VEXDREN-2710 file (C-alpha; in Angstrom, 1 decimal):
% VEXDREN-2710
k/r/px/py/pz
1/UNK/-25.7/-8.6/-3.1
2/UNK/-22.4/-8.4/-1.3
3/UNK/-20.4/-5.3/-0.8
4/UNK/-17.4/-7.1/-2.4
5/UNK/-18.9/-6.4/-5.7
6/UNK/-19.1/-2.6/-4.9
7/UNK/-15.6/-1.9/-3.6
8/UNK/-12.3/-1.9/-5.3
9/UNK/-10.7/-4.2/-2.7
10/UNK/-13.4/-6.6/-3.5
11/UNK/-14.1/-7.8/-0.1
12/UNK/-17.3/-7.3/2.1
13/UNK/-20.3/-9.4/3.0
14/UNK/-24.0/-8.9/2.2
15/UNK/-26.1/-5.7/2.4
16/UNK/-29.5/-5.3/3.7
17/UNK/-30.8/-3.3/0.7
18/UNK/-29.4/-1.0/-2.3
19/UNK/-30.9/2.1/-3.5
20/UNK/-29.6/3.5/-6.7
21/UNK/-30.5/7.3/-6.9
22/UNK/-30.8/8.9/-10.3
23/UNK/-31.9/12.2/-9.1
24/UNK/-31.1/14.4/-6.1
25/UNK/-34.7/14.0/-4.8
26/UNK/-34.2/10.1/-4.8
27/UNK/-31.1/10.6/-3.1
28/UNK/-32.3/12.8/-0.3
29/UNK/-35.5/10.7/0.0
30/UNK/-33.3/7.6/0.6
31/UNK/-31.2/9.2/3.1
32/UNK/-34.3/10.7/4.9
33/UNK/-36.1/7.4/4.9
34/UNK/-33.2/5.6/6.5
35/UNK/-32.7/8.1/9.2
36/UNK/-36.4/8.4/10.1
37/UNK/-36.4/4.5/10.4
38/UNK/-33.2/4.4/12.4
39/UNK/-31.7/2.1/9.7
40/UNK/-27.9/2.3/9.2
41/UNK/-26.9/4.1/6.2
42/UNK/-24.0/3.8/3.8
43/UNK/-23.8/6.4/1.0
44/UNK/-21.4/4.7/-1.5
45/UNK/-19.3/6.3/-4.2
46/UNK/-16.9/4.2/-6.1
47/UNK/-16.1/2.0/-3.2
48/UNK/-12.4/2.7/-3.5
49/UNK/-11.7/4.0/-0.1
50/UNK/-13.7/1.3/1.8
51/UNK/-12.9/-1.8/3.9
52/UNK/-16.1/-3.7/4.8
53/UNK/-16.2/-6.8/7.1
54/UNK/-17.1/-10.2/6.0
55/UNK/-20.4/-10.1/7.9
56/UNK/-21.5/-7.2/5.5
57/UNK/-23.7/-4.1/6.3
58/UNK/-27.3/-4.7/7.7
59/UNK/-28.6/-1.4/6.5
60/UNK/-29.3/0.6/3.4
61/UNK/-26.6/1.2/0.9
62/UNK/-27.3/4.2/-1.4
63/UNK/-25.5/4.9/-4.6
64/UNK/-25.7/8.1/-6.4
65/UNK/-25.7/7.3/-10.1
66/UNK/-25.8/10.9/-11.3
67/UNK/-22.8/12.1/-13.4
68/UNK/-23.5/15.5/-14.5
69/UNK/-21.0/18.5/-15.0
70/UNK/-21.9/22.1/-15.7
71/UNK/-20.1/25.3/-16.2
72/UNK/-21.6/27.2/-13.4
73/UNK/-20.2/30.6/-13.8
74/UNK/-17.8/32.7/-15.9
75/UNK/-15.7/34.7/-13.5
76/UNK/-13.5/37.6/-14.2
77/UNK/-9.9/37.2/-15.3
78/UNK/-10.6/33.8/-16.8
79/UNK/-12.0/32.2/-13.6
80/UNK/-14.6/29.4/-13.9
81/UNK/-16.8/27.6/-11.5
82/UNK/-17.5/23.9/-12.3
83/UNK/-20.1/22.1/-10.5
84/UNK/-20.2/18.2/-10.7
85/UNK/-22.9/16.1/-9.1
86/UNK/-21.5/13.8/-6.3
87/UNK/-21.9/10.5/-8.4
88/UNK/-19.7/11.8/-11.2
89/UNK/-16.7/9.5/-11.5
90/UNK/-13.7/11.6/-10.4
91/UNK/-11.3/10.7/-13.2
92/UNK/-14.0/11.4/-15.8
93/UNK/-14.3/14.9/-14.3
94/UNK/-10.4/15.3/-14.4
95/UNK/-10.3/14.0/-18.0
96/UNK/-13.0/16.6/-19.1
97/UNK/-11.1/19.4/-17.2
98/UNK/-7.9/18.7/-19.0
99/UNK/-9.5/18.4/-22.4
100/UNK/-11.5/21.7/-21.6
101/UNK/-8.2/23.3/-20.3
102/UNK/-9.6/23.9/-16.9
103/UNK/-6.4/24.2/-15.0
104/UNK/-5.9/22.8/-11.4
105/UNK/-7.2/19.2/-11.7
106/UNK/-4.5/17.5/-13.6
107/UNK/-2.2/16.4/-10.9
108/UNK/-5.2/14.5/-9.5
109/UNK/-5.6/12.2/-12.4
110/UNK/-6.3/8.6/-12.1
111/UNK/-7.6/8.6/-8.6
112/UNK/-10.7/6.1/-8.4
113/UNK/-13.9/7.0/-6.8
114/UNK/-16.6/9.5/-7.1
115/UNK/-16.5/13.3/-7.0
116/UNK/-18.7/13.4/-3.8
117/UNK/-16.2/11.4/-1.8
118/UNK/-13.2/13.6/-2.7
119/UNK/-14.1/16.6/-0.2
120/UNK/-14.6/14.1/2.6
121/UNK/-11.1/12.7/2.6
122/UNK/-9.6/15.7/1.0
123/UNK/-8.0/13.6/-1.7
124/UNK/-4.7/14.4/-2.9
125/UNK/-1.7/13.2/-4.9
126/UNK/1.6/14.4/-6.4
127/UNK/1.5/17.8/-4.5
128/UNK/-2.2/18.7/-5.1
129/UNK/-5.4/18.2/-3.2
130/UNK/-9.0/19.0/-3.9
131/UNK/-9.0/21.6/-1.2
132/UNK/-6.8/23.7/-3.7
133/UNK/-9.8/24.0/-6.1
134/UNK/-13.0/23.4/-4.0
135/UNK/-15.2/26.5/-3.9
136/UNK/-18.5/25.0/-2.4
137/UNK/-19.9/21.7/-1.2
138/UNK/-23.7/21.4/-1.3
139/UNK/-25.0/18.8/1.0
140/UNK/-28.0/17.4/2.7
141/UNK/-27.7/18.0/6.6
142/UNK/-29.0/14.8/8.2
143/UNK/-29.4/16.4/11.5
144/UNK/-31.3/19.6/10.5
145/UNK/-33.1/17.8/7.6
146/UNK/-32.1/20.6/5.3
147/UNK/-30.0/21.6/2.3
148/UNK/-26.6/23.1/3.5
149/UNK/-24.0/24.7/1.4
150/UNK/-20.5/24.6/2.8
151/UNK/-18.0/27.1/1.5
152/UNK/-14.3/26.2/1.6
153/UNK/-13.6/27.6/5.0
154/UNK/-16.5/25.5/6.6
155/UNK/-15.0/22.3/5.2
156/UNK/-12.1/22.7/7.6
157/UNK/-9.7/20.7/5.3
158/UNK/-6.7/19.0/6.5
159/UNK/-4.3/16.3/5.4
160/UNK/-6.7/13.7/4.2
161/UNK/-9.3/15.1/6.5
162/UNK/-12.3/17.4/6.7
163/UNK/-15.1/18.4/8.9
164/UNK/-17.4/16.1/6.9
165/UNK/-15.1/13.2/7.6
166/UNK/-15.0/14.0/11.5
167/UNK/-18.7/13.8/11.6
168/UNK/-18.5/10.1/10.8
169/UNK/-16.9/9.4/14.1
170/UNK/-17.9/12.4/16.2
171/UNK/-21.6/11.7/16.2
172/UNK/-24.2/9.1/15.4
173/UNK/-23.9/9.3/11.7
174/UNK/-21.2/6.9/10.7
175/UNK/-20.4/5.3/8.5
176/UNK/-21.9/8.0/6.4
177/UNK/-21.1/11.7/7.3
178/UNK/-23.9/13.9/8.8
179/UNK/-23.5/16.0/5.6
180/UNK/-24.3/13.9/2.5
181/UNK/-22.7/15.5/-0.4
182/UNK/-24.9/16.4/-3.3
183/UNK/-22.6/18.2/-5.6
184/UNK/-19.3/20.0/-5.6
185/UNK/-18.4/23.3/-7.1
186/UNK/-14.7/23.8/-8.1
187/UNK/-13.0/27.2/-8.8
188/UNK/-10.6/27.0/-11.7
189/UNK/-9.5/29.0/-14.8
190/UNK/-9.1/28.4/-18.4
191/UNK/-5.3/27.8/-19.1
192/UNK/-3.2/25.5/-21.2
193/UNK/-0.6/25.3/-18.5
194/UNK/-0.8/23.5/-15.1
195/UNK/-0.7/24.8/-11.7
196/UNK/2.9/25.0/-10.4
197/UNK/4.4/21.5/-10.2
198/UNK/4.9/20.9/-6.4
199/UNK/6.0/17.3/-6.1
200/UNK/9.5/16.2/-7.1
201/UNK/8.9/12.8/-8.5
202/UNK/6.4/14.5/-10.9
203/UNK/8.8/17.1/-11.7
204/UNK/11.4/14.6/-12.5
205/UNK/8.9/12.6/-14.8
206/UNK/8.2/15.8/-16.7
207/UNK/11.7/16.9/-16.9
208/UNK/11.2/20.3/-15.2
209/UNK/12.1/22.1/-11.9
210/UNK/9.8/22.3/-8.9
211/UNK/7.3/25.2/-9.4
212/UNK/7.3/25.0/-13.2
213/UNK/4.1/25.1/-15.2
214/UNK/3.8/22.8/-18.1
215/UNK/0.9/21.8/-20.5
216/UNK/-1.9/20.2/-18.4
217/UNK/-2.2/17.4/-20.9
218/UNK/1.6/16.5/-20.1
219/UNK/0.9/16.5/-16.4
220/UNK/-2.1/14.2/-16.7
221/UNK/-0.3/11.8/-18.9
222/UNK/2.8/11.8/-16.4
223/UNK/0.6/11.3/-13.4
224/UNK/-1.2/8.4/-15.2
225/UNK/2.1/6.6/-16.0
226/UNK/3.3/7.0/-12.5
227/UNK/0.2/5.8/-10.9
228/UNK/0.0/2.9/-13.3
229/UNK/3.7/1.9/-12.3
230/UNK/2.5/1.7/-8.7
231/UNK/-0.7/-0.3/-9.4
232/UNK/-2.7/2.7/-8.5
233/UNK/-5.0/2.8/-11.7
234/UNK/-7.7/0.3/-11.7
235/UNK/-7.4/-2.7/-14.0
236/UNK/-9.6/-5.8/-13.4
237/UNK/-6.8/-8.0/-14.8
238/UNK/-4.1/-6.7/-12.4
239/UNK/-4.4/-7.8/-8.6
240/UNK/-2.1/-5.0/-7.8
241/UNK/-5.1/-2.7/-8.3
242/UNK/-7.5/-4.8/-6.3
243/UNK/-6.9/-2.4/-3.4
244/UNK/-8.2/0.7/-1.6
245/UNK/-5.2/2.8/-2.8
246/UNK/-2.7/4.0/-0.2
247/UNK/-3.8/2.1/2.9
248/UNK/-2.0/4.3/5.6
249/UNK/-1.7/7.9/5.7
250/UNK/1.9/9.5/6.0
251/UNK/2.3/10.1/9.6
252/UNK/2.9/13.6/11.1
253/UNK/5.4/13.3/14.0
254/UNK/7.6/15.5/16.1
255/UNK/10.6/16.3/14.2
256/UNK/12.8/15.0/17.2
257/UNK/11.4/11.6/17.0
258/UNK/11.8/11.1/13.1
259/UNK/13.9/8.0/12.4
260/UNK/17.3/8.6/10.9
261/UNK/17.2/9.0/7.2
262/UNK/13.4/9.2/7.0
263/UNK/12.0/11.8/4.5
264/UNK/10.7/14.9/6.1
265/UNK/8.1/17.3/4.8
266/UNK/6.9/20.6/6.3
267/UNK/3.5/20.8/7.7
268/UNK/1.6/23.3/9.9
269/UNK/2.2/22.9/13.6
270/UNK/5.4/23.9/15.4
271/UNK/8.1/21.3/15.5
272/UNK/6.0/18.8/13.5
273/UNK/7.0/17.1/10.3
274/UNK/5.3/14.7/7.9
275/UNK/7.2/11.5/6.9
276/UNK/6.5/8.5/4.3
277/UNK/4.6/5.6/5.4
278/UNK/5.9/3.6/2.6
279/UNK/9.5/4.4/3.9
280/UNK/8.7/3.2/7.3
281/UNK/6.8/0.1/6.0
282/UNK/10.0/-0.9/3.8
283/UNK/12.5/-0.2/6.7
284/UNK/10.4/-2.2/9.1
285/UNK/10.9/-5.3/6.9
286/UNK/7.8/-5.4/4.7
287/UNK/8.9/-5.5/1.1
288/UNK/6.9/-5.3/-2.1
289/UNK/4.6/-8.4/-2.3
290/UNK/5.0/-9.2/1.4
291/UNK/2.3/-11.9/2.6
292/UNK/1.9/-13.8/5.7
293/UNK/2.2/-17.0/3.9
294/UNK/3.3/-18.0/0.2
295/UNK/-0.3/-18.9/-0.6
296/UNK/-1.9/-16.0/1.2
297/UNK/-4.9/-14.4/-0.5
298/UNK/-3.8/-10.8/0.6
299/UNK/-0.4/-9.2/0.2
300/UNK/1.2/-5.9/-0.2
301/UNK/1.4/-4.8/-3.8
302/UNK/4.2/-6.1/-5.8
303/UNK/4.6/-2.5/-7.2
304/UNK/4.1/-0.4/-4.1
305/UNK/4.3/-1.2/-0.4
306/UNK/1.6/1.2/0.6
307/UNK/-1.2/-0.7/-1.0
308/UNK/-2.8/-3.8/0.5
309/UNK/-4.2/-6.0/-2.2
310/UNK/-6.6/-8.9/-2.7
311/UNK/-4.8/-11.5/-4.8
312/UNK/-8.3/-13.2/-5.6
313/UNK/-10.4/-14.8/-3.1
314/UNK/-9.3/-12.7/0.0
315/UNK/-11.6/-12.1/2.7
316/UNK/-11.9/-8.8/4.8
317/UNK/-10.3/-10.7/7.7
318/UNK/-7.3/-11.4/5.5
319/UNK/-6.9/-7.7/4.6
320/UNK/-7.2/-6.8/8.4
321/UNK/-4.7/-9.3/9.4
322/UNK/-2.1/-7.9/6.9
323/UNK/-2.9/-4.4/7.9
324/UNK/-2.4/-5.2/11.5
325/UNK/0.9/-7.1/10.9
326/UNK/2.3/-4.0/9.0
327/UNK/0.9/-1.5/11.5
328/UNK/2.4/-3.4/14.5
329/UNK/5.6/-4.0/12.7
330/UNK/6.2/-0.3/12.0
331/UNK/5.2/0.6/15.6
332/UNK/7.6/-2.0/17.0
333/UNK/10.5/-0.8/14.8
334/UNK/10.0/3.0/15.0
335/UNK/7.6/3.8/17.7
336/UNK/5.2/5.3/15.2
337/UNK/1.5/4.1/14.7
338/UNK/0.3/4.1/11.3
339/UNK/-3.2/5.4/10.6
340/UNK/-5.4/3.6/8.1
341/UNK/-6.7/5.8/5.4
342/UNK/-9.9/3.8/4.2
343/UNK/-13.2/4.1/5.8
344/UNK/-13.8/0.8/7.7
345/UNK/-17.3/-0.9/8.3
346/UNK/-17.8/-3.8/10.6
347/UNK/-14.1/-4.2/11.2
348/UNK/-11.4/-2.8/13.5
349/UNK/-7.7/-2.6/12.7
END
């Protein structure tokens, strides 16, 4: 089996072996066995934030096939704690949350992948991120060989970052974190209205002011429409969705080095601002649909410059070459180096 069949970019070479874990015990046993044997380990969710090289992965790929959601606790003042197993498809959880009037999930609609992957990357969109609603992450600690529960503060969330993600590169564990997510508990509340709308494009789509609360079903519908217009909702028939989503993170730079006219968003850190990677890419001369050649198998999305797409038959090398061209072009034009968002296995950008 090739990893191309397990990732949304649809690239990636052969794997050594595949384990599909239907119980927590099977998942932990597969991880323990790989670590005991010194076998490279890749715990895979939806494969939506992953770029694997054409030579593949000569190790064990483990998929968590569990998809269970439970109401863990009724708190006071309408508070709820919802626990989802790591293999639960993220948007299925969001759809259930919106249908059950669990407020706080709605702006994260349409994001592909599994629930267990969301805290690793601290996924976010339209002014929200999972750190806003996560209460506890239950994991298997590969170093200590023990179950470990990580409360919000221990996760050390940042912009598209977490302590879990950093263990993929700061130790011997990559491409899987030291802490393998087993399930995630979210703190939310029963409400028909959304969390305050914090993203201007979403507010405009809803016809409200920033900070307004609107029916959560309306937020989900608006977010899905916005994401679809950018090719960010998976559709097998649409090559613009054969991607890893936003390929580069929005860079955080000193305010004094911000290019003239570039968007600036406040962040923690004195004198620093976050700007738009898409703005930089476009102003560096890379338009929607950009490709190295007319018949290239990889190109920027025709809907959104931040997505690198497989037009059918692309290799990982094609995606890497396109990513390097965009990154180098932005650096040459603005002196800012874009950082790839997907996890990479067997490739360097």
